[in-house]
N, C-alpha and C positions, 0 to 999 in steps of 0.2 A: 847588114846583119850584125857586124862587129860594133858599129856605132850605136845600134839599138841596145845591145847588151851592156855597153859601157855607160849609156845614158841613164839607165834605171838605177844602178848603184850610186852614181853621182847625185841624182835627185834625192835618193834615200839618205845619203850622207848630209846633204844640204838641209833636208827637213829635220834630221836628227839634231844637228848642231844648232839649227834655228830654235827648235824647242828647248834644247839645253840652255842656250843663251837667254831665252825668255824666262825660264825658271830661275836662273841665276839672278837676273835683273829683279824679279819679283821678290826673291829672298833678300836681296840687298836692300830693296826699298822697305821691306817689312822690318828688317833689323835696324835701319836708320830711324824708324819711327819709335823704337824702344828707348826708354830713358833708364840708364843704369848708373847710379851714383855710388856704387860700391856697397859692400856689406857693412852693417851697423856694428858698433863696437860690442854690443851685447849679443850678437848673433850666435857666438859659440856657447855662451852660458844658457841662452834660451833653448838652443838645439839640444844641449845636454839634458836640460830639465824635461823637455818633451820626450826624449828617448828614455829617460829614467822612468817617467810616468807610464809610458807604453809598456816597459818591461816589468813594472810593478803595478798592475791595474788594481783599482779599488773594488775588491770582491764584495765588500759590505754593501755596495750599491746594487748588487744583483737582485736582492729581494729585501724590501723594507715593509713590514706589515702595515704600518700606519701612514705611509706616504708614497710619493712618487719614486719608482725604482726602474731598473733596467727591464725587467720582465713585463711590467705594465706598458712601458714605452714601446717595446718591440711588438707586443700584442696590439697596441693602438695602431702602430704602423702597418701591421699585417691586415687589420680590419679596414683601414683606410684604403689600402691597395686593392683588397677584394671588392669592396663596395664601388670604388671608382672604376674598376675594370668591368664589373657587372653593368653599371650604369652606361658605360661607353659601348659595351658589346651589344646591348639591346637597342640603345638609342641610335646607333650608327647604321642599323640595317636599312631604314628608309633612305638615308643619305646615300648608301651604297647603291641601291637600285636607281636612285635619281641620277647618280654619276656614271652608271653603266651605259655604254654606247649601244649595246645590243638589246637593252630594255626599252628603248625609245626610238621612234622613227626619225625624229628631228635631232640634228647634231646640237642645236642650241640648248636643248633640254639637258643632255648629259654634260655639255660644256659648261653650263651655268652651275651644275652640281659640282664639277671638278674645281671651279673657281671658289665656290663656297668652302669646300674642304681645304683648299690651299690657304684661304684666309684663316680658318680655324687653326691650322698648323703653324701659322706665323708666330703666335705668342707662346713662349715657353711656360712650363708649369708654374714656375716661381712667380711670373708676372700675373698669370691667371689667379694664383692663390692670393696674391696681394689684393687684387680686385675683389675677390669674394670675401676676404677678411673685412674690407671696407663695407661690403654689402650685408653680410650675415654675422660678422663678428669673428674674433679669433677662435680657433678650436678645430676639432676633427671634421666637422661638417664642411667647413671651408676647404679642407684638404680633399675630401671626397669629391666635392663639386669641381675643384681645380683639376684633379686627375681625370675625372669623368669627361669634362668638356674638352680638355686637351687631347685625350685619347680618341675622341670621336673622329678627329681629322685623320689620324694615321690608320685606325682600324677600318674606317669607311673606305679609305683609299685601297687598302689591301682587299677588303671585301669586294669592292667594285672590280678590281682586276681579276679576282676569282670568278665573278659572275660573267665577265667578258670572255673568259677562257673555257666556259662549259661546253660540253658536247651538244651541238644543236639538234642531233638526231632525235632524242626523245621528245623535244619540244615540237619538232616538225611532225612527228608521228601523231602526237596528241591533237595538234591543230588539224591534221588531215582527218582525224576521227570526229571532229566537231567539238572538241573541248574548248571551254572558254579560257580567258586569261588567268583567272584564279585557279582553275584546275591545272593549267600548264605550270603555273608557279608552284603549286603544291606537289605535283607528281613528277615534274621534269626538272625543275630548277633547284628547289630546296634539297632534295636528296643528294645532288651533286656537290652543293656548296657547304652544307652544314658541317661536315668533318673538317674542312679547311677553315671555316669560320671559328670553330672551337680551338683549332691549333693556333690560329693567329691570336685569339683571345688569351690563351695561356701564355703565349710569347709576350703579349703586351703586359700581362700581369707581372712577368719577370722584370720588365722595364719599370713598371709602376712601383714595385717594391723599392727599387733604387731611388726613384724620384721621391717617394714618400718619406725617405729618411732625411731629405733636405728641406721638405716643406715646413717642418717644424722650426727651421731657422728663421722664418718670417711669421711664425705664430699660427701655422695651420695644423697643429697637433702632431702626434707621433714622437719618435725618439729624437727627432731633431731639436725639440724644445729643451730637454735637459742637456743635450750636446752643446747648444749655443751658450747656455748658462755656464757650463763647465769651461768652455773656451774663454768666456769673458772674464772669469775669475782666475784663469790659468790653473785650473785644477787638473793637471795632466794625468793624474792617476785615474780620475773619473772619466776623462776623455778616452783613456786607453781601454777601460772596460766597456765603454759604450761602443767604440769602434770594433772591439772584439765581438760584441754581441751582434752588431750589424753584419759583420763578415760571416758569422755562423748562420744568421737568418738568411742571407742571400745564398749561401752554399746549399742549405737545406731546400730553399725554394727552387733553385736550379735543378737539383736532383729530382724533386717531386714533379716539377713541371715537365722536365725532360722525359720522365717515365710516362706521364699522362699523354704527352704528344705522340710517343711511340705507340701507345695503345689506341689512340684515336685515328691517326693517319695510316 
């Protein structure tokens, strides 16, 4: 009895120190792969210029009647995020039912759907945006397609998990009454999953807002386009006002989407 009580703590300590040693080795290996040649001589001057620009943003860029300004860029980013989310939320529904294990009798069907969704999620938005820019040209349309296609993988995965966790009781009751598959889908499955679908779509919209701000860096429209131009010419005052606008847009989006999710779920 005593040896048994002593053996368990010993094995736990060995496992703990083994995991700790493995983590230390991984960190050491990762640090060894980094190259650090020291700070540049102009690091202090550049950092001071950046800080000065952020503390004194270019307020004249907020609205320019005859040209590109902050408000138009933020509105463009918002529209890209909304359209990309809508495209993904609608298009991913067939993929979600395809990948749901309880919607098909054969594992190979749902398994192939999960593989397809995993492949879609492999490529980040920035890579997808570059591909669409080559196909349809630079602009907001490429940004919408990039966000829409990339969001399909994640939304469909969440949708599929929601479908797999539904209560089978209503479905079994309808089947016992002689209902067909379409009626079961309409009256037993969709009423259970639609609120969660909407919640996930709003959450994905929050993510797409952040992603859309960077798509302009590669020419896919939005506020990222004037941001990359300001960075290239080191106009830190304009960079400061653009980043301030992005922060305010994301804060407002989080507040509105959080309120909507509470009303839906």
